[in-house]
N, C-alpha and C positions, 0 to 999 in steps of 0.2 A: 462728085468730082474730087480729085485729090491733087493738092499742090505740093511740090517738092521744094524744100528749103534746106540747103546744106546737106542733101543726101538723105533726109528723113521724111517719110510719107506723113502727110497731115490730112485728117478727115475734115474737109471743109464742107459746110452745108451747101446744097445747090442754090443758085441764085433764084430769086422769086420771078415768076412769069411776068411778062410785060403787062402793064395795066390796060384793060379793055375799056373802051368808052362806054359808060353806063347808059347813055341815051340810045346808042345803037342797039344794045342788048334789050333794053326796055321796049324799044319800038318793034323789034322782031317778035318779042313775047306778046305784045298787045295785038299785033296783026294775027298771030296764031290763035290767040284767044277769040278774037272777033270772028275768025273763020270757023272755029269750033262752035261758037255761040250761034252763028248764022245757020249752022246745020240743024240746030235745035229749033223746035217750033214754038213751044209754050215758054212764057217767062219763068215758070216754076222750074222747068228743066234747066233754063239758063242760069237761075240762081243756084240750083243744085250743082251745076257744073262749075260755077264760080267758087262756091264753097269748097267743092272737091279740089279745085285748083289751088285755092288758098291753103287748104289743109296740106296738100302736097308740098306747096312752097314752104309752109311752116316746118314740115318734117325735114325738107331739104336744108332749111336754115339751121335747124337744130343739129342735123348731121354735120353740116359744114362747121358749126361752132365747136362740136366735139372734135372734129378733125383739126380745127384751128388750135384747140387746147393741146391735143396730142402733139401737133407739129411744134407748138410753142415749147412744150416740155422737151421734145427732141432737140429743138434749137438750143435751149438752155444746156442740155446735156452735151450737145456738140460744142457749145462755147466753153464749157468746163473742160471737155476733152482737149480742145485746142489750147487752152491755158496750160493744162497738164502736160501736153505734148511740147509746148514751148519751153516749159521748165525742164522737162526731160532732155529737150534738145540742147538747152544751155548746159545741163549737167553732162550730157554726152560730149559737148565741145570741151568742157574742162577735163573730163576723163581722157579725151583724145589727146589734149596737150600733155597731161601727166603721162599717158602711155608713150607718147613720142619721146618725152624726156627719159622715161625708163628704158625705152628701146635704145636710145643713144648710150645710156650708161651700160646697158647690157652688151652693146657692141664693143664699147671700150673694155668691159670686163672680159668679153670673149677674146679680144685681141691679146690682153694680158695672159689669159689662160692658154691661148695657143702658143704664145712665146714660152710660157712656163712648161707647157706640154712638150714643145720641141726640145727644150733644155733637158727635161726629165727623160725624154725619149733617147737623147744622146747618152745620158748617164746610164739609163737602163740598157741601152745597146752595149755599152762597154761592160756593164755587169753581166749581161747575157752571154757575151763572148767568153768571159771568165768562167761563168757557170757551165756553158756548153763544153768547155775544155775539161772541167771537172766531171761533168755529166758523162762525157765520153768514156772517161776512166771507169766511172761507176757502171756504165753500160757493159763494158767488157767484163767486169766482175759479175754482173747480173747474167750475162750470156754464159759464163762458165758455170754459174749456179743452175741456170736453165738446162744446160747439158747434163748436169748431174741429176736434175729432176727428170729429164727425158729418159735417162738410163733406168731410174727408179720406175718410171711409168712402163718402160719396156718389160722390166721384170714383173710388174703387176699384170701386164697383158699376157705374158707367158703363163703366169699363175692362173689367170682367167681362162686361157685356152685349155690348160690342163684340167681345170675344173669342168669346163664344157665337155671334154672327152670323157671324164669320169661320169658326168651326167648321162652321156649317151650310152655308156656301158651299163649304167644302172637301169636306164630305160629299156635296153634290150633284155636285161635280166628280168625286169618286171613284166615285160610283154610275154615272156615265156610262162610267167606265173599269172594266169588269168584270175585265179581266185583272189589274189591280193591286189587287184587293179585299183581299188579305191585308196588303199594305204599308199600304193606307189605314187598315185597322182598327188595325194596330200603331201607325201614326202618331197615329191618334185616341186610342188608349189612352195613348200617351205625353203627348199634349197634355192629356188629362183629368187625368193624374197631376200634370202641371205646374200645372194650374189648381187641383187639390186642394191641392197643396203651397203654392201662393200663398194659397189660402183659409185653410189652416192657419197659414201665416205671419201672415196678417192677423189671424186669431183670436188667435194668440199675442201679436202686437203689441198687440191690444186688452187681453188679460189683463195683459200687462206694463205697459201704460199705467194700467190700473186699480190694479195693485199699486203703481206709482209714485205714483199719486194718494193711495192709502192711506198710503204711507210719508211722502209730503210732508205729508199732513194730520197724521200723528203727530208728524213733525218740527216742524211749525209750532206744534202744541200745546205740545210740549216747549220750543220757543224762547220761546213766550209766557209759560210758567211761569217759565223762567229769566230772561226780561227783567223780569218783575215782581219776582223776587227781587233781581236786580241793581239795579233802580230803588230798592228799599228800602235796599240796601247803599250805593248812591251817596248817598242822602239822609242816611244815618247818617254817611258819610264827609264830606259837606258840612258837617254840624253840627260834626263833630270838627275839620275844617280851619278853620272859622270861629273855633273856640275857640283853635286853635293860632295863627291869624293875630293874634288879640287879644294873646296872650302874646308873639308875636314883636314886635309894635309896642311893647309896654311894654319888652321887652328892648332894642329898637333905640334907644329914647329914653335908656335907661340907658347904652347903649353910646356914644351921642353925648356925654353928660355926661362919661363916663370919657375919651373921646377929647380933649375940650377940656382936661381936667386933664392927660392924658398929654402933650399938646403943650407945655404949660408946663414939665412935668418934663423933656421932651426938650430944650428950649432950654437949660435950666440944665445938663443933662447934657452937651450939646454944648460949652458953655463950659468945663466942667471937663475934658472930653476934650482940648480944645486946650491947656489948661494942662499936662495930663499928657503930651501929645506933646512939648512943649518940654522938660519935665523929662527925658523918656526920651531925647531927642537928646543933652542934656548928659551924662546917665549913660552913653550909648553911647560918647561921646568919652572919658570918664574910663576906661571899661572897656577901650577899645583901648589907652590909655596904660598902664594897669596891666598889661594882658596883655603888651605889649612889654617892660615891666620884668620881669615874671614870667618871660618866656622868656629874657631876658638873664641873670637870676639863676639860672635852671635850668642854662643853659650853663656859668656860672661854677662852680656847684656840681658839675656833672659833671666839669669840669676839675680842681677841687680833689680830688674823690674819686679820679680817676685818679692825680693826683700823690701823694695819700696812700697809695694801694695800692703805687705804686712805692717810696715812702720806707719803707713797712712791709717790703717785700721786702728793700731794702738794709739796713735795720736788723736784720732777722732774719739776713741773711748775715754782717753785721759781728759780731753777737752770737755766731754760730757760730765765727767766726775768733778772737774774743777768748777764748772758752772753750778753743779748741785751744791758743792761745798760753799761757794760764794753766797748762794741763796740761803743756805742754813746759817752761815755767819751773820748775814743781814737780819734774818729772823731772830736769832739769838741776841743780837745787839739791841734790836727793838724791845724784846722781852726784858732784857737787862735794864734798859732805860725805864721801862714801865715799872718794873719791880723796885728800882731805886727810887722812883717817884712815890710809889706806894709806901716804901719804908720811911721816907722823909715826911710823909703826910702827917702823923700825930705830933703834938707840941712837946715842950720840955718838961711839963708836969708829969708826964707818964714815964719818967726814967726809972721809978721804983717798981715797975711791972716786972714780975719774975720771968726768968728764962729768956729775956730779951736784952741784948746789949744796947748801949747808946748808939744810935745811928751816927754814921759819919758821912761826910759828903762823898759822893761818887768820884772816883779818881778820873782824871782826864785821860785822854788817849795817850798823852806823853808819859803819864805816871803809871798807866796800866802795865801789869806784868802778865806774861802768858801763864794761864792757870795750869797747874800740874794735874794731870788726869788721875793720879793715884791719891791725891789729897782731897779732902772734903771740907766743907765750911764747918765752923764751930757749932752753929745751930742749924742743922739742915732742915729744910721744909719738905713738904710732899713733892715727890718726883713729878715731872711734867713729861708726858710721852711726846715723842716727835716722830717724823717720818724716817724710814729706813731702819727702824728698830733701835733708835738712839734714845737715851733718857737724859733729861736735863735736871740737875739738882741746883736749886737756887738757895743761896744762903744770905746772911745779912751783909757780909763784907765782900764775898766773891761768888762767882758762878762757876761751876765745873761742867765740862763737856765730856761725856763718856760714850764708849761703845759705838764708835763710828764703823760703818762697814768698810772692809778692805777692798771690795770690788764693786 
């Protein structure tokens, strides 16, 4: 049996048969058994019949159990199928609701498309009228060209008819000449092929001319549409250029007023420039004079700097010489003091010693006189060498300093 829910067929298992009362079935079987057993004479046969009946019943029970298992499996499968179908049914309901919403949206979209289509159809109708008017003109031109092509085709036909007449004459000539039948037929076939090729070329030329006419027609239509578009653009540009021209005229008037003002400013500026050029010339003369003075002063400064460097070198050398002389003077003073001490060393009983005068006390610094370098002591002693090639002669009364270096 199949139940229908929401328009979907469901495989529902058949209902179980109504329960049969067990006592009635058992009583019928017992009566049948008793009747079969009464037919048998011996108890052994009755036992054998009972065993056979028991075996049959066991087999039937087993078969019924197998059938019960199979039926249970089928029932479980059917339950699963029913669950699956219920799920599919719910999915189908959801899909149906979605499809209904989509159908509504499609109907709305179709309405909008129809409205757009009607508007576009009107626009296209207007465009088509313009194109048809232009197309009619092009058709007239095409008809004129077709007439020219027809005249060309008529001339080609005449040529073909002339060729056919020539072929007939040739055939008649070659029929008279039976010896050259094969050559004539070959030549005829070749000429026929040439004629067919010419006819095919003519047909191809016609097809090409038709294709060219179609292409020219499409091209002229496109050019017409583009020319209309360019005309609209040129109109817009014309309006824009007029606006720009009005703006430029206003700016030109402003520019003329500014030019008149700038001319006045330029005249004043020119006068000031002439004054400034005069001042610049005077300043250039002064700058040349000051530049010559500056160069002369630089030369004098350079000469002074060179002289100063030379004087500084001489001063340094003289300072070195003075330091050396001071050292020599101190050394000589010390030697003089030592020698005076040595001279005063012996007592008064030695005055009779020959060649030696009586010593006198060394003079003090206030009493000392500068020794003359050309004079020597009365009793000179052995010379004492010193640095820088100088020699010191020590006497009893005075000390002489000789031969100092000049540099």
